[in-house]
N, C-alpha and C positions, 0 to 999 in steps of 0.2 A: 740362638736361633732370634734373630730381631723381634723387639715386638711389633707388629701388625696395628696401627693407631684405628680404630675400629669407627664408622658412625651409625651401625647398627645396631641396637643394646640384643642384649640376650633376651629371649623367650620362654617361659615355659606354659608353654598353652592349656596343659589339661590345669591348673593352677589356676589361670588365668578363668577358664571356663566355670569354672566350681569358683569363683568368685564370683561371677557374672549371674549367675542361678539367685530364683529370688525367697525370699526368707518368711517360711512359710509363719504367720500371724492366725490364731483364732479368731474366725469371727464371732460379732457378738450380736443377733440380727433383733433382737425384742421381740419389737412389734410391728418390726417391717417387716414386708412381703411385695412383693412386684405386680403381685395382681392385688392386693387390699383396695379396694376403693381408696380414694384421694382427699383426704380434708384439704379443706378450700377456706384461707380465714380469707373473707369479704370486706375493705376498708370503706369507710363511705362518711366523704369530707360536704361538711356543712358551711357556706362561705355566709353571712348575719354581715348585710350592710345598715346597718342604726346606726344610727352617731354614737362616738363613744367606743363600741362595741367592736371585737377582732376577731379573725376569722378561730371557728373553734371547728375541729376533729375530733369524731365518735368515730369507734370497729366496733364493730359488730365477727362473733364470729360462730362461724353453721360446719357441724358436719358430713352435713349431705354436700353431694358434687354437685356441682357447676357444670351445667351440658353448655357447651360453644356454641353451643346450635341453638340454644332458648329463645334466642333474640330476634332468632329469624320470625320464631312462630307468637311472640308478644309485641311485633308490628314494629321493633324497632330499625330503623332506617340508618344502615350507616351514612350512606350518604349528607341525611338530614340532620344526623350528627354532626358530622363534619360542617354541615351550612352554617351550625349554632354555634363553630367555636369561633372561639375573636380571631378577628382578623391580622393574620400571620405580620403585613405590612407596618399595621399599627401598633402590633408591638414591638417592631423593631426585629425578631428573630422571623426565620428561617427554616419553614418546617418541609421536611418531607414531603409530603401532599401538594408543598405550590411547587417546590421544586421537580418536582415530576411533569405536575400542570405546566409550567413553564417551558421543561422540555420537549411536552406536547405540541405547543405554540409554534417550539423553533424547529423544530424536526416533523410536522406532520405537512406541509408545505412541498417539501422540495426529497424527491424520490427518484429511484433509481429512473424515472419515465421521462428524468428533465438530465438531456446532455447538454453535460459539461463545456464554460469557457474553453477551458483544454484541451476538448475535443474539436473546439472551429481553430484553434490560433497556428500547427503548421497549417494545416489550408488557407487561411489566409494570405500568413508567410510565403506560400510556394503558388500564388495569383497574384498576388496583387508584388510583381516590381519591377523593374525601371533600369534602362542601360544609361541615361541621363546621370551629369556627375553633381554626388549634395553635396550638401556643406553643415559644421555642424558650428554653433556659433554660439560659447557658454562666454556671458560677463560675467566675472564674480570678482567686479573689484570696487573699490571705494566710494563712498554714493554720502561723503558725510556733510560736506557741503549742502546739497538737499536736504538730506534729514536734520539739518540744527535751520534751517529758514524755516518747518515748520517745526520748533522744541518745545516755544514758547507756549505752543496748543498742545501739547500733552504732556502727562505722566512721565516721572523721572523713567520707567518700565517702562511704559512702552516705548518714548526714547531710547534705553538700554535697548531695547530687542530691536527693533529697527536696523543700530549699530553692528549688533550683534547677524543679523542679515546683510548688510550690506559688504561688511569687511568679508568677505568670504579668504582670500588669499590677495595682500596689500595689489591691488592695481594688476590683479590678475585677469587676463582677457583671452578665450583663447580663440580663435576661429581654425575648424577647419577647411581647404576646399579643396574643391578635383576630388570628392571620393569617389568611389566605385562601390552599388551598395555594397558590397561584401567591406568591402572599407568601412563602409558605416555600420554598419549591422557589429559588426569586431568593436568599432569602438564604443557605441552604446556598451553591448556587456566588459569591457574595459572600466567601463562609469559604471553600472553594476556591482562590476565587483572592488572602486575605489569605495561606494557607500558603504559596502562589506565593511572594507578593512578598517575604514573611518569611526564606523561605527565601533567594531571590537578593540581597536584606540582607547574609546571613549571620547572620539571628537564628536557629540552627538549635533552640534551649531554646524559643523560642516557636512556632514550627514545631510541634516534639511535645507545647508543649501544645495548641491550635487542632486535633490530631488526635484527644488524649485525649479536651478537651469535647465533638467531636463525637462521640464514639465511645458515651460512656456517652451520648447522646439515644438509641441502641439499645436499651435497658432501658428506655424509659417508651414503654406497650401505653396510652396514656391513649386516643389515637384510632385504636383499633386498625383498623380499615376501610383505614387508609394504612397501615400498618406495613410491607408491600412495598415500594413504592414510597419509603419514609425508608428501607428498605437500602439502597438502590440509588443514592438520592443520597450517602447517608454512606460508602459502599460503595470510591462514586466517587473523596472524600477521602483513607479509607485509599490505594489503589491507586497514589493521586498520591504520595503521600507513601514510600508504598514507594518506590516509580520516585525518586524523588530520593534516597533516602536509598542506597539503589546503585549510582546513580550516580554521587553524588559519592567512593561507597570504591569503584570503579570505578577512579576516575579517577584517584584517590592511586596507584593500582598501577601508575600507568602512568613510565617516568623516562627520561631525555634517549635513551638506549641503545638501547630498543624499548616496546610496547605490552605491556598483560595481553591474551594470546590468548583468540578470543570462549570458546574451549572450555578453562578454567586450573582448575588443582586449586590447594590451599593452600600447597603450596610456590610458587609462584610468585608468591605474595602475599607483600610486603614485611610488617614489623615495624610502620613506623608506618600503615600500613591495617589490619592485625589489631588494634591494639589502639583507634582509634578506632571499629572495626566493634563490641569487646567494648562499649564504654562506651559504643552507643547499646543493646545488649540488657542493661548495668546499667542506664542513666536508664529504658528499661522494666521491670525488675524491680522498679523502683519505688514504680508505680504502686499504690494501695493498692486502687480497685475492682476487680470481678476481668474486669467487662465490657470496658475500657477496655483493659485490661493483656491481655487472650487479644485481640482485633481488632488491637490493636497490635505486639503481637509476631509475629503471622501476618499481617501487611502486611509484612515483610521478613523474611518466613521463607529467602525463596532468598540472606541477606546470610550465612546460614549457610554457605554455599558454601567464604567468604575465611577462616573456622577450621578448617573439618573437613571431611573425604569422608563423614562420619555424621551430621554436625551439622540434614542436614535428616529424614534418618529417625531420629532421635534424638528430637527436636524435634515432631512430627506426633503423636506418640502421648500425649506430656503435653498438649500441645493439644487435644488430643480426650477425655483425661481432664477437663482443668480444664473444660468446657464442663458435664458433669455437675455444676457447681456451682451451674447456670441452673435458676434455679425455674420460670420461665416456661416450657411448650412453644413457643409461638409462635417468646419471642424464643431460647430453646435452637434449633430446627431452625433458626435461617435465621443461627445463627453456624455450624454444620455445614457447610453452603452456602457460607458464606465459607472456611473451611475445607478446603474439599473443593475448591470452585474455584481459591488458592491453592497445593492440594497437587500438583494438575493440569498447573498452570501449569510450575510447578520441579518439580517429581518425579513423573509420569504411572507409572512402574514401580512406584513406591514404594503397590503393591494394596491391605497391611492393614491401613494406617492410613484407607482407606477403605469397606473393609470393616468398619472398628471402631464408621468412626460410623452410617453402615446402621445394623448391629445392636443401640449400643446407643441408637440413637433407639428402635427395635421396643419395647426395653422401655418406654420411656417413655411408649410411644403412649399410652393408658390414662390418661393424666394428659389428655389432652384433654378425658375424659370427666366427669372426677373435679370436689369439687363447686366447687373454688377458681378452675375455670376458667367454669364456670358462672355460679357466683356473679358474675364480671367481665362475664363475656355480659347480663345480668340489670341492675348497676347502669350500662351504655353503651347498653342497650334495643338489643344484636345479637340476631340468632336465632343458629341452629345452623348452618343453613342460608348459610345469609348468613360465618356463624364459618369452615367448614369449607376453603372454595376455598381462602384466606389462608393456607394449606399447604402448596397447590401447588407455586405456583416451586422455593420449596424445597425442597420432597421431589421433584418434578421432575431438581432440580439433582444433590443425593445418588443417587439412583435411576440417572438417565444414566452417572455418574462411577462407582459400583459394577460398574453394567452392559455399562460401554465395552469389547467384547475379552476379557467375562467365558467360562469355560469355561461348560459344560453343567450341571456338575454348582452348580455356583455360582447361578446362576440355577433352580436347583430348588428347592436351598432358601432360596433368598428367594422365590421363592412359597407355600415351603410354612408360611413362617411368618408370611408375611402370612394364609396361608390360619387359623391356631390362632387369631389375635386377634380379639372380634367389635367390629363395625363400621366394617367393615374397607375400605367399600367408596373412602372415601380413596385407602388404600392401594393397594386395586385399580387404581384409576384411573390411579394415579403408576407403579406397574408398568406399565400397559398403555402413558404416553407415551415411557414409559424406554425400557425394552429392547428388541432388537430385532424389526423387524415379521416375520421369520423363525418365532422364537422361541413369539409372538404366536398366529402364523397355526397353526404344528401346530396348538399346544394350543387349537385358537378353542372346543371345544363342551364344552373342562374349564372355558376362564375363560364359561363362557355357565352353566353351571352356577355357579359360586360369583357371578355376577353375581344371579343371583332369590334369591339364600341374604343379598344386602345386604337391611338392613335402612333403606329408602328416606327415612325422618324426613331427618337425616343430610343421605345425600349421593342424586344422584334417577339412580332406574336409566340416566333414557335419556340423562346426561350418558355412562355407561360403553360403554351399547351403541355411545355415539358415538366416544371414545377405541376401540372393536374394531374399530370402522369402518374408521375412521382406517389401522387396521395391515393391514388388508386389501385396503386401496387397493395398497398394497406391495409385498405377498408375500400369496402364493395361499394358501387352506386344503387340507386334503387331498379327493383329488372326492369320492368320495362324500359327507361333510358339507356339502356348498355349497350343498345344498337346505334341509338342516335348517335351517344358519345364519340365511340370510334368514328363512326363515318363525319363526324362534324371533324373530327382530330383530326383523322389522317389527310381529309380535306386539306388542312396547309398544310401538314408534312412532306405532303411526297411532289406539291411545287418549290419545295427547298429546292436553290442548285448548289449551293456548299454541301460538296460531300460527309465533309463532316460536321455541320448542322445540321442535317438529315439523318446523318447515323448516331447521333449524340438524341436524340428525338424522336428515332422510331430506335432502339433498344429499351425505353423507358416505356412504350406501346405495347412491347411486342409483350410483356409480363400481363399486362392489362388482358390480350388479346388470348393468349394461353389460358386464362383463369377461365376464362368466362366464354369463351364461343368454343368453339372444333375444330376438327383437321384443317377443315377445309376454307375456315377463316385464315388460319395460321397460314396456309400455304401460300393463300395472294396474298399474305404481308413479307412471306420470307419471296416470292416471286418481285416480290413491289421494292424490296432489299438490294436484292441480284441486278435488278436495273439500273439502283443510282451507284452503286458501288463498282460495278466492272467496266465503265467508262474512264479510261486512262488507270485502267489498275488503281481506283480510290481506292481498293478493300484492305493495300498495301500499309496505309499507312493508317488502318482504323483495327488491326487483329482485335486489341485491348475491347471495343464496344462487339465488333460479331462473335469472338466466344462466350462476350456474356450474352449472344441472345442463346448462341447452342447451352447455355446450360440450364437457362429458362425452360428451353422449348423441350430438353428432354425430359425436368424436372415434376415436369406434368406430364408429360406422354410416357404410361409404365409399362405399356404394352411395347416389348423391340417389332412387333412385325405393322401394329399402328404407325410408329414413327417413323420407319422405313418406305412406308406405303405411301406418306407427305411425299407429291411427286418431287415440288423443289427440296427437298430436304438434303440429297447427295448432291445437286447442282450447287446449292449454298457450302456443302464442305468443297466445293470444288475450287473457291476462293482463296481457303485456306494452299495456299503455296510452298510455302517456308517450311521449310522441311521442320524444325520446331517445333512452330506452332501448331502445325499437323499431328505431330508424334503427342503433343497432351490437347488436340479436340479427342483425339480419336480414345486416349485412358481417358478420360472423364465421360465421353461415351459410355469406355465400358464397366467404368467405375460405379454408373449411373444402376448399370444392368447388374453387375456381382457385388454387392455390396459389401464391402471391409468386414461391417460389422458381422454381420453374418459370416463370414468365410473366419471368422475367428469364433464367433460361437460352434462354427462346424469342427473345428481344431480342440478347442475345449473338449466335446461331447467324444470326439475319439480316442483323445487323450485318455478320456476318465474309461471307456469301455478296454482301448488296449491294456490301461494300469489293471482293468480289472480279471484281462485275461493272463496277465504275467503272475498275478500274485496267486490265481489256480493250476497254473504250471510245477508241478514236482516230479523228481525224480528220485523220491529215498534218500535212501543214501548215499545214493551214486551225482557227492558233492562236482568232483570235475562237468563232470557229461550237464548241472546243471548250470554251473560257473559260464560250459559252452554256449549253452542257451541265452543266459544274458548278456557275452558277447555277441549271439548273432541277431539281435535283438536293438543293442546296440546301432548297429550300423543298419539297422532298416529305419530304425525312428530317428534318429539323428537329430532332423530339423521340428522337433515337439520335445520341447523343454519339460513337459511335466513327465514324461515320460520317463527321460534321463533321470530324473530327479525319484521316480521311483524305484528304477534300476540299480540306484546306488543306494538306498535302501536296503533295498534284499539282498545284494552281496556282501553291502558290512553284516547280516542279518547274516548270513551263510556263512563266514567268515567266525561268528561267533555258535553261532551251533556246530559246523565243526572240531572246535576247540572243545565245547560240550561233550560233543557226543566221544571226540577219539578217545581224551582223558586221560594222556598221554602214551596214546600206544599211539608208533610209526610218527613218533614224534621229528624225522625231517623230512617223510611226507608234509602232515602234515601242515610241517612250518612253510613247506615249499608252495604249499596249496593257500597259504594263509597271509605270504606275502605276497600268490596272482593276483590274491580279493584286493591286496591295499593297494597295487599299483592301478588294479580298473577303476577302482577310488579313483587315483587322483590322477589320472590319462586323461578321466570324464567329466570331472568335475570343471575343469578351465572353459568347458565345451560352452558351457551353461550363462546365459545375459544375466542374470540378474546378483548382482556382488553381498547384498546378506544372503540368500540363502546359498552361494559359493563359500562363505564364511562361514558359516553353519554346518555345511556337509565338510567342509576341513575340519573345522572340530571334532565333530560326530565321527569322520574316519580316522584320525588321529590316536582318540580315545580305542577306538575299535583293534590298532594297532598296536597302541602300547600294553593292551589285553592280553594279545595274543604274541606278546615280546619280541615284536619288532618295530625294531628300533632303530633310526635315521640315524647316518652318517655322520659322527660328530664334527663343527667347524672350530671348538672350542666350546668350555662350559656356558661364557656369554656372548656366544654369535646369533641367538634369536634377541636377544634383547639390545645390542648393537644395531642390528639391522632394522630393531624395529625405533629405535632411536634419529634412525638415519630418514625413514618414511615420516615421522614425526618432524621431522626440521625439513625436508625436500616441499610437503602437502604446504597448498595455500590457502590460507584458515580468513577469514572473513574478519573484513573488518570490527573494531569493536567486540570478539569476541576470544572468553577466557578459556575456550576448549583445553586450549595446546598444553598450557596450563597442570591443567585439570587432568593432561593425560600425562605430565610429568609425575606428577603428586601422588599419581597411582603407581609410576612408572619405580617412583623410590619407593615404596609400599611394598613391589615384587622386589627390588635389591633388598630390604631390610631381610625379606622371608626368607631372599635365598642365601641368607651369609650363615644361617642359622645352624649350631651344631645336628639338631630335628628338626624335618619337616614337618609340619602340618598334616600334610599329605603323601600317601605312596600308594604304589600300584603292584597286586600281588603279581611277586619270582621277576620284581623289574626294580633292578639299583636306581637309588635313584640319587641324586645328588650328592645329600647330606654322607654318602656313604665311601662315595668317590672321592669327594672332595672337602668335605667335611673338616675343617678347621685350617687348611691348605692355606700357608702362609704369601703363595702365590695368588690364590683366587681367592680370598680377602684384600689382597693390596689392588685388585684386577678390579674388585665390586667394589673398593671405596673410592677407584679411582672413576668410576662413570657416577658415583653417589653426588662424587664433585661436583663434576659434567653439568650434571640434570641441577642441581643446587645452584648451581651457576644461571643457567637457562633462567629458571624461574624466579632470583634476584634482579636479572636484567629487565622482564619481565614488569617486573613489580615499578623497578626505576621509569619504566615508562608510562607509568601511571600516573604521574606526578602532574595531573592540570586537574583543575578544577572540575570539570566533567565527568573526569575516571575516580575520583576519588573514596570515590562509595564503595566502588569497585578496588579498587589495593583496598581498602581496609579490608574489605572482607574475605580478599584473596592471602591477605597477611594472616589473618587469625587461621585462615583455614591451614596456610603452613606452616603456623607454630604447634595449631593441633597433631600434624601429622611430626615433625619433630619428636613432639609431647610421647605422640601414639609407636614412634616405631624406633627414634630417636635415642643416642644415649648419650648420655647429658652429664654424662660424667668428665665429654672433651669438650676441653674448655671451649675452643671455640663456636661445636654446635650450643656449646650452653649459651656466647655469648650472641650468636646468633638470633638464640629463639628469646632475646633479651629487647633484643633489635625491632622484631617483626611484633614482638610488639606495643614497645612505642607504636611502630608502624602502625598499628590495627586503630592507634587513639589519637594519632596523631591532631587528626581535623574533626575531631566530633566526632564521625564517621559510626563507631563503636555502637553496637547493644549494650548496655551499660547491663543488665542482666545477666545475657550472655560469658559478660567477661566476669564478675563475679561470680557465676556457676563455676567458669572455669577455674580461678584461681580457689575455688574451693575444693573443686578437684587435684588438683593439683596438693596442695596442702593436707588433703583423705590421703591420699595416694604413696605420700611422701614418711608417713608411718608403716609401712609394708616393708617384708624384709628384703633388704639391698636398692633402698629407696631413699635411704636418710638424704642422698646429696639434692635433692627439690624442696628440702627444707630450706638447704640458702635459695635454691630459684625464686622461690615464689615468695621472699624477702624482696629480691630487688625486682617486683612484679608488680609494682604501683595501680591505685584504679584511676581513670583520669578523675578529676572531681568537676563538677559543671555548675556553674553559677547563675 
């Protein structure tokens, strides 16, 4: 018989268990007892500041117990003690207390109630579109001649920086004309990717130039309707650049001893990182044009943290003043919006800069109605009514930032300043969109007065009333004003001729009507909606708004009879003439009065009662009748999963009870009955929804089957292992996950156990595979073949981790695989022995391994090499060097 090479080593489980038991050592307690009072040694340090003296330290020991709460009684205030300590900034150290204070300063101003910019991005891109042709002009050529003319007036470093910025790609000028909106978006996304690629290939200057050229596009308003969307796309690139620069400098601050903490001070930053950071700011300061210089510096505003504690607070006012040099009011307001966005991200507590941007904007607001803008609109054929909404995203964001957690006095000042400006409908709308709903609701009548005074030619009043209604849906106005508010608003709404304008406004005010008035007022509003939306079947274009109205009405009428007593409710439903929409509306009404959660609760309660009943039913030793009862129960309660789970557990208990009672009598009849129980379980389990519930019940039922000598039909001894490996291979694993390899490693452990002559576990009266196949050459060969296939998969995965960001994972997995081979493999096998040596070297290759772990592992190998049959580990230990670090 040929000798089969084995990958798994022979195991003596009893001997291994005995060797793992703890050694008994006599305990010498002495005077120690856990309940004995603790003796505390109190050290006192006295520092003498006399000339020529040095600090002296004296210690005293006391056997009395120091009470940690005594400081509360003796008047020592821990906060006063903290205040009396030295200034951490002066000493050049960062204490935990100062770090916590700084964390609080950075994070206490922005909470979940502040709507992030990311939420607005998609809405802007969807709203501000164009059918006109767009162009992208990227000039990245040489300007050496122009730089040389002023070279004598600048230092060598500055000249070098200018030349670097001018020489992007020699003579490269890229102009893309006649682009559709989709083409334009695709090109901008390509530029964003080019930026990332340039950065990844260490072409940092090229990356900067891409950002500069993209920023220049924000000075182009030739297709003015698209400008808000262009702003979103270009600032995405700026955000990418800012993040890359920050992370690069942050990574330079880490050394071999420790990484830079998340909340750090400039004192923690090394000189190399600071110099790199300064170099970035110097390069950006060399940009000639105002708009790209402003945007690129704003994008890396956060990097000021590496240089100075006051860097951001000093930079924000300067950038705010730079915007005053931008002549186009639309370009200017979006520059302010970007600065406010960056400011809120990196220093939300610096409110003064936000306020300055707001008031600067008010000073230039009249430019919107000046001759320059008017001439531009005439040239592009754009109406003022279409132009003013272009300001809304930027103004809304500025107003949101300024008003966030702002004191009442500041909000009042902002509102008063807006009042004094003529043609202020746009400002008023931004105020109502950004200020707290409570602030607006309390002053509802004041806002209605301002709305009445607005000139409707530039910004429609119904949009102002819609913004007011949105606030009143969130906060309640004074009770005495509620009816007058509704009347004033509806006077304007009901006069709207355009059905879309009407329904967009009416939809908002239905919420207000339902919240504060009776079914009489609600009926009046519904009647008015029917009146406006029925002519020319206008309702067919407004199903979403009409559905929203239905949802708001039924949300406030909890009594079904009251709802249908509203006279115009059913006629309102008649407007939903599209079948699919009508069905959705009816479902919505039913769901409102038949709460889904209540149904689940009822199901849960019913299942609990049924399970209690099932447990109480017993037919004594008439086991067949008991099983028939369970079969009938399954058919009756097949839609209640908790009942099915209970039935499976009950049948498993029935099978075990049958085996216990019969005690070998009527063995054929007993076996047939147990097989029927097992079949019941394996038929019922697949109908359950919960995957882990199914797995656990399969495991439990399988154990019951084996305990009753009910063996499954064999497909081959390794059939289940092969099926498991197929499932593992076909499963879609998450990216950057090593779970698949961890399971493969566990499979190796299983195969090692299956190759033993005697298994660790046995089931009474069931021949285990060690009895059936133990030592069989064909079985061992098949086992070894599977081991090799699994190990190949593990090694292949380790190869894929040979990347900078994955080297730590590669080291950990390599050492884990080494330990598995050490514990379960037969290291007398030359190939396996060499593989273990290779894995040892892999774990240490890039300095990612923990030295203490490697030392302990090597000590373990040396210790076990002295055990019987383990002498081959001595030679292995000599081939496993420890990595030295200098």
